[in-house]
N, C-alpha and C positions, 0 to 999 in steps of 0.2 A: 504493500499499500504506499501511497505518497506520505511523506512525513506529517504526522498529526499530533496534536496535544489536546488532552482533556483535563479541564479545571473542575475540581469538585469541592464544594463546600462540605463540611463534615456533619455537624449536628442537623438532623432533619433532612438530610440529602443522601450522602454516602452511607452514613451510619443509620441503623434503624432506632427505635425508641429504647432499645436495650444497650445502645452505643456499640453495636456490633455490625459486621458485614456478613450477609448471608453467603452460603456456599455457592449459589448461582451467580451472585454479582462478583464474588472474588474470582470465580472461574473465567468470567468475562473479562475482568481486569487483567488476569494473567495472560489470556490469549491476545488482548489488545497490546500489551506491552511486549509480549514475545514477537509480535508482528512488527515491532519497531515504534510503536506509539509511545509518546511521553505522557507521564502521569504526574499531575500536579494537585497536591491537597491545597486548597485556599480557604483559610480560616481566620476568624477574628482572634483565635487563641495565640498565645505566644509560640515561638518556634519549639521551645523545649516541650511544651505541652503537646504540640503536634507530633514531635518525636516520640512521646510517650504512647500516643495512639498508633503510630507507625509500629512501634515495637510490640505493643500488645496484640495487635492484629496481624502482624507479619506482612506489612505493606512494603516489601522490600523488592522493588521492580527496577530493572535497568531503566534509566531515564526518568528518575523520580526527583521532583522538586517540592519543597515545602514553602508555602507563602503564608507568613504570619501576620498578625496585627492588622488584618484587613488590607494587605498589600504593602504594609510598612517595612517588611523584611522578605527577602527571597533567598532561600537556601538551596544549594546544589548538594544532594545526598551523595552523589558519586564522588565529588571532590571534597566533601565535608567542609564546605566553606560558605560563608554568607557572600552573596554576590550583589546585594542591594540592601541599603538601610535608609529609612526616612526617619527624621527626628522632629519632635516638637521642641521649639525653643524654650529654655528654662523659664523666661519670664511668663510665657503662656501656660506652662505647667503650674507655676505658683499661682497664677490667677484662676485656673481651673479649680484648683484645691481650696482657694479662698471662697470662691462662689459655692462650692459644694458644702463647705462649712456653714456658710450663710443660710443655704437652703435645707440644711440638715439631711444631706444626701450622701451615702457612702461613695467614696471614690478611691481607686488605687491606680498605680502604675507599675512599670516593670524595669528591672535590669535584665541582663541576659540569663540570670539564674535565679532571681528572686522577685516576689511581689513586694512592692513597697506601699504601705498603707498607714494612715493615722488612726486606723480603727479596726480592732479585731472583734467584730460583733456578729450579729445575726447574718448580715449580708455576706461577710467573709465565710462564715460557715456553710452558707448556701452555695457560694461560688466554688468552694473547695470540695464539694461533694464530688465533682468531676475533675476539676483542676488541682493537681497535686504539688504544684510548684511551692517550695518553701516560701515563707514570707517574713518580712521585717516590719515591726510596728514602730513608727517614729512620727514626731510632729515636724521634724526637719527633713522633708522629703528630698530636697535638692542635695543634701549632704551625702545621700546614698547613690547619686546619679553621676556616673563618669561622663555620660553624654546624654544628649536629649533623647527621651524615650520614644518608641514608635507608636505608643498608644496609651491613653488613659481610659479607664472604664468606670462609669458611674452605675450604681445599683440601687434600686428602690423596690421593695417587695410588696408594699402595702398601699401606697398613696401615688398613683400615677400622675395625678394633677401636680403634686409637688415636684415629681420628676420633669414633668413637661415645662413647669416654670423655670426650673434649672436649665433644661435644654434651650429654651428660648434665650436666656441670658448668656449662656456659653456661646451660643451661635452668633451672638452679636459682638463678641470681643475681638475677633479676628477672622471674619469670613473669608478673606483672601488667603488665610494660612491654615485654617482648621476645618475639617469635615466633622459633623456631629450628626449621628444617626443611630437609630435603635437596631439592635441585632435580635432582640426578642422583647417581649412585654416588659421585662425587668431591667434589661441591660442597655445602657446608652454608651456607644462607642465614640471616642474623640481621638482623632488621628490627623496626621499632616495632609493638607490638601493635595500634595503631590502624590500621595500614596493612593489608596483605594484598590479594591479588587480589580476593577476594570484597568486601571493603570498598570497593574501587575500583568495582566493578560498581555497588553501590548509590549511591555518590557521583556517579558520572557520569550514571547514569539520573535521579537527582534533579536534577542540574545541567541536564540537557537536557529534563527534564519528560516522560521516557519511562516508562511503566508497567513495572515489573520483569518482568511476564509477556511483554513485548515484547523481552526481551533474550535472547541466545544466547551461550554461551561454550564454547569448545573447548580442550582440553589433553591432556597426556599424563603429567605427573609430579606428585608429591606437592604441589608449591607451586601447582598449578593446582586442587586440590581445592576450595578455598573459593570460587574464582571459578565453578567448575561448579555448586557447590551453590547459590550466590546467584542465578544467572541463572534466567530463566524456563524455558529449555531448556538443560540441561547435557549437553555432548557429549564423550564419551571417544574418543580415537583408537583404532583397532584395535591400534596398537603401544604403547598406554598401559600403565602398570603395572596390576596387578590391583586395587590399592587405589583408583585412579582409576576403573577400570571398574565397581567395586562401587558407587559413589555416583552415577554418571552416569545421566541419564534415557535416553540412547541411546548406542550405540557404532557407530562408523563401520564400514561394510562392507569398506572398504580402508584401508591404512595411509597414512602421510604421503608415501610414494614412489609412491603410485597414486591421487592425487586423492581421498583419502577425505573431504575436507571439501566438495568441489564440489557434490554433491547437497544438502547441507544449506544451503549458501549460495544455491543456486538455488531451494530450497524456501521460503527466507525472503523472497523477492521478491514 
């Protein structure tokens, strides 16, 4: 087959509700990559968390890339190296944390190997049900950062109006430098404008010299929209939000719990 690349969101897309990949979907992935296709996990998670999923599920294919922080970092698994990093300037990190405190919304950010947070409460417990990255609790966030982080995330489990008020204010502090969007009902992602899952599609296709029309991307949430729009074929899961379905080229016939992606992976071989 001609050189192709398939970009996959994890939660709600490649993974089922038990955070696993079915045998049928795994078999399709193996045959796609064995045929020369490139495999890219594109997630809002940190790279180390994506690596944990890769290790747990055995997603070791030739030509695998990990895209973390909603396109903020791109990692080449074959070379074991980061090939792209976007950073939030320190002054904007500080302002985001100040606004979160004013709105009483949990927020944290990341180094390459730790979560950095001023609050170890209910929201951190909820987040770390799946994300096992170790964390540091400190009020002096900037002292733990050697470089600008690729993402901050705000979490509010009970009061969406409070989160929405926070979102509106954060969106206004540097609209030319920050993207602010929900990745689910409880998580608000804050990341550099130059990043984004869609930008990662273009960057990685350029890096691999793959025509954009030979790229496919699948997702289910708002932070997947740019990726689905950027790819040659944009796929919305049956279980995706209406906004995602509206912009996709195609919608799967089955959801993430019933091998919705398998026919599309097989069709790309």
